[in-house]
N, C-alpha and C positions, 0 to 999 in steps of 0.2 A: 435135789434140791426142795421138790415139792414137799415134796413130804420134813421134810427140816421147819419148813413155814409152814404146813399144818401140826406139826409140834409145839407151835407156839399157842398159849391160849387164849381169843383175843379177851382183852383185859375192861372191866367194866368197871367203872367211877361207881362207890357204894358209901361212899366220905365224903362230909365237909365240915371236916373236923381234922388237924393236920399240926403237925408238931415238927416237923422240922422246918431248918433256920436257911434258905434257900441264898443264892448269887447269882444271878444271871450274868454273862458274861460276853462284851461282845468287843468284837474287834475290826475296827473302821480305818476305812479310809474311801476318802474322796466319795465318801456317799449321801452327800447331798440335796437326790432326785429321791431317795428315799426313808434314811432312817427317820427321819421323823412318822414313820406309817409302823414303821415297829415298833418303834421304843412306846408309842401311843398302844398296838396292841397288848405288849405287854402290860405299861401297868392298867389294861383295860383288863388282867386276872383276878377270874373266879377265883382269890386266892389272898390268905390272911398279908397286910400289906405288911404290920406290923415282921413279916419272919420272908421277908421282901423283899433283896437288895438286886440296885440293878448296877453294873458297872463298865462302863464305855470306855478305849483303849484309843485313842486319837492317834494312827499309825501316821502321820508326817505327815495327812492331809494338805492341802494344799488349794481347799476350795469351803465351804463354809459350813464342813459338817461339823468343827469344833462350836462353833460358836450354837450352830443347831441341838448340839447337847446338852452346851453350857446349859441351854437357855429351860434347862429340865430341868435346874439343878432346885427347882420349888417344890418338886416331884420326887422332890430325895436321889434325884440320879445321879450319880458319880459318873465325874471326867476324870480322865490321866489323859496325859501327852508326851508321846517316847518322844528324845528329843537326844535319840543317840549322836554325836556324827560321825563314829566309824560307822562302815557299811556289815551289815548283817545280812544272812543268806535266809534267816527263818527272822524278818518282821512279826509274823505276826504268831510265834510261838512267844515270841520275848510281850508281844503284847499280849498272849495270855497268862504268863507266870510273872509280869507284874500286877494283874488284876486280879490275878487270884491269894500272891503279897497281902492284897488290902480288904478282901475276902473276908466278908468274917460270916456265913457260910458256913453248915454242914455239906451242902451238897451244892458241886459246882454245875449249872448248867447251862450250857455253851450254846448259843447262836448263830449268823449271822445280820448284818447289820442293815442286808438286803431282804427278810425276808418278813414273813406274814403269818400269824397262827390266830386261832379261835378263841373265845374264851374258858376255854378251860384245856385246854393245852397243857401248862404250868402243874394244874390238878390233879388232871390227870396220870402223868412222870412223880410226881412227888408220890402222890399213892402211892402208886407201885412200887417204890422205893421205900417204903415204907412198909409195905407188906412181904418180904422179900431179904435174904441175905446183900443182897445186891452192891458192888462195888460201884460197875457200869454202866450204864441202863443208856442201850442205843436207842432209837427214835426214827420214825416211817417221816421225809419226807419229798416232797414230792409237786415239781411243775407244776404253774397254772399261768393263766389267762396269755394262752399260744394265739398267735399272732397269723402265723406261717404254719406249713407244712412240714420247713423246715422244724420251729418247734413242736410240732405235737407230735415227730418223729424221736426227738430228743427228749421229752415225759415219758415215752413211751419203752424209749432206751435205758431211764434212771429209771424208771417202773423195777426193772430187770433187777439194774445196780443195786439200787434200797431190797428190793425182797434175796437177794442172794447175802447179802451181811445177812438177814432176821434168818436166812434158810442156817448156814452158816452156825448162827447159833439158837437153832432146833435143833441143829445135829450135832452138840459141844462142841465146835470148833468154829472160833469164832473168827471172822475173813475182814469182814469191811463193816466200815460204818459214814456217818456224814454227821462234819461237826457241825452244821444247820441245825443238829437237833442229838446233843450229847449231852448222858449227865454222869459223877461221876463223884465218890469220896472227895471233897479237897483230902483228906489226912491221908489216901491213899496215890494221891497221886506229888504229895509228896513226903510219900517213903521212896515212893522207886523215883525219889530226883529227877522228878518231871519230865523236861523231854529231854533230859540228857543221856547222850545216845544216837540222839535222831536228831537232834538239833545243828545241824549241815546241811538238811536239805526246805528247800520252799517250804512244801508240803508231807505231811504226815500229823497234823495235830489233833486226828483224831484216829485213825486208821493205828496206825503206829503207835501212839501210846496204847489204843486197842488192842495189840499184840502185848504187850508188854502185860499191862494187869491180868490179860487171857495166862499169860504165863508164870506172873506170883502169884495170880493167885482165884486157880481154874474154877469151874463149875459155879462162878460171881457175876458175869453178863448175864444181862438183859434186852430183852427188846419190848418196847413198849407197842403192842397192837393194837393198837386204840385210833378211831378215827378223828377223834378225838384230841390226838395230840399228835398228828400233822403238818409238821412248817410246810406251810409253800416261800416257792422260788419260783424265779425263773427260766427256762433254755436264754441258751445266744441267740441272737437276732444273726447272726453270718456266722458261714462257716470255719472265718481265721479263728474268729476269739474260742470260738467249740473245741477247735483244735489242740488253741492255744488253753483255751484252759483243763480238756484232756490228756495233756502232751504234763502239763504236772502233776496230777491226777496218778496219772501214771507211775513219775520218776520215783513215787513212795516204792516198786518195786527191788528196790535197789538194795534195801535195806531187810527186805525179811530174812528173819534169821528161822523160818521154820521152813525145814525143808519141803515137807505136803503141803502145802500150800502152791511155793516156788515147781510145784512139780503139777499142780495142776494148773497156774496158769502159762506155763509153757506148756503144756496137752493141749490147751483150746488154742492157744496160739497157732500152735504145729497145726491142731486140727482145719484151720482157716486156710495157714500155709497151703495143706491139699490141697483145699477149695479150688481155691486161685491154680494152684499147678498144673492139676486135672481140665481144670475151663482148657487151659491154651494145648495139651495134651490132646483133645479130643477134637480139636481142628483137625489130627492131623489121624487118629488114630478113633474111631469111634465104640468100639468096647470105655474107652473112659468116657464118653457121652453118659452114659450110660452108670456110669462110676461115679462120677457127678450130681446124677437126676436123686439115684440114691441118697447119698449126699445131703445135699439140698430138702428131699425130704426130711429126713434124719432132725436139721437141725432145725425147721421149722418146726417141725412137731412138736419135739422136746421145747423149744421155746412158748407155743401158743398152748401146751400142757398146761408148764411154772405160769405166764404170765397171765392166764385167765384167771389164778387168783389172785393174782396184787390188782389187776385192772378193777377184779371185782370189789377185794378191798379197796379202794380209792376213788370207787362208785366214779371211773371212765373205763368202760366199757367200750364204750364205742369205738377205742385207742387203736383195739384190737387190729381191725381190719386195716392195719398201715402197716404189719407185723409184713405179709409179703412182701413190699415191698423192702423194710428193710434190710430182712434178712439178706439179701443180695450186694444191698450197698455194707451191711457191715462188716461182709467179708475184710474187702480194700480197709476200709477205716480202721480195723482190729486190728490189722499185720503192718499199719504205717503206724498206732499208737505204741506198739510195741516196742518197733525200733526207736519210735524217738524221742521214746517219752523215756528212754537209758542211756541219752547218747546226747552231748552238748546241751547250752542251754537256751533258756524261753524267756519272753519278755510276758510278763505278771506284774500288771498297775501302773504302768512306768514305772517299771526297772528291770531289768534285769540276770535274772537269777539262773543254777546250775538247780 
């Protein structure tokens, strides 16, 4: 994974001249507290206004989200309101699809309604797009403004996930990405029938679509390794909300059609199971205590070796001090999410979904 990360060159923005029409898309539901900040950040981008289109889809919000979005109509922000009477299992995919139907940009750039970005974010993503044969570009997402130890360890763990996605791109085996910072050609989305085949899951508008593009157009997936291309968002304030989020993310694995990815995922899960089993056995057989110590040492060393690069990139090196704690609690979390993410329903933004 570290090798895959290092294979990706750091992207340097070297131009202020662009030619690509861009449609920035956001699917929003009950985001009245933060969506104005996201809109302001996008409007402040160092990118030609005539090449920028902003489309926000209100997904049946019950608060003032639509009114806030509508107040930016004077700035060219377009509002779409979903009005489906029949229930859907993936409202977000429906929202994105509706926005793409309206979009006039060559390049679709998706983000979320609670994100923040620096003013060179879009310029970096588009500049990379214009310098290579890319059909999809994943870019970094980092948690920030932590208020507790729980949020800080989320930031470290989330950096690991972002690094995993980047490493997969570097190793020519794209695995994961994040829909809060994802760009792809509109013509590619249409050529692949959008989310058809993965639209029965509430999640997967990012990772499963990445797999579709990678399968249809191998070698055309990129990662924008630029500090200025980072999109920032927040971790969850409590364990309940965190587990609901991660259960939703884990539910995507049932749709993997790449056996190599499934093998890796199952192998990592089984390794964590073995840690838990050996912990119990160590109480009865001392030899298992030695084995357990060796396993944890390997786990800690491997993760530190990889995360050192990620925390340096994000300018959050201080987070590494939390790894000794997260190494242990991660075992129980990973075992639980591996099971819970592939069974039953869960609540998300006031809805019960599969």
